[in-house]
N, C-alpha and C positions, 0 to 999 in steps of 0.2 A: 504495498499498500505506499503510496507517496507523498510524502509530507509537505502541507500549503504552509504559506508562510503565515497565516494563522496560529499554526499549532505552535507558535512560536514568541505570538505576540501575550502580553500582560493586559490586554482589554480582550481575549479570549478566555472563555470563564465557563462553569457544567453551570448549567441550571436545572435544578434539582426538578422541576414543576414540567418542563418539558422533556427531561430524561435525554437531552442531548448537550453538545458547548454550543455554544453564541457568543457571536461579537456583543458586547457591552456598550457599543460607542452610539450615542443616539445622533445618528445621521439622517439627514432628508433624504425624499425618493431619490433624488436625481444621484446623489452620491453614490446611491444603493442600487440603483440599475446599473452604474456605469462600472459597478465594483463586480457586479453580478456577470454581466455581457462581456467583462475582459476589455474593456476600450478604454478604460483608466491604465498607465503606468504601473503604477501601485498606488498601494494603500495609503489614504496621507492619516490616517491616527493609526500607523503601527508604532507599536513602544515595544521596545526588546525587553521580556522578563529577565534575560540575565544579566544579575547584577554587577560581574566585572564587564559584561560588554559598556555598561551605564557609568561604572566607574573610571574606566580606562577612557571613555569620554570624555571626561571633565579634567582630566589629568593634562 
């Protein structure tokens, strides 16, 4: 199974009500359509959940 960029995003979390992983970002409909159709080059809301990467960026 191929891993997507969402799998390493801090905004991607498990929702017990839906019993699935979901994106926690409150985005508008236009952004959602662009992401789902692949028209966007990358997710503008992506945040790495890798603490070491965040600290490395701050140095």
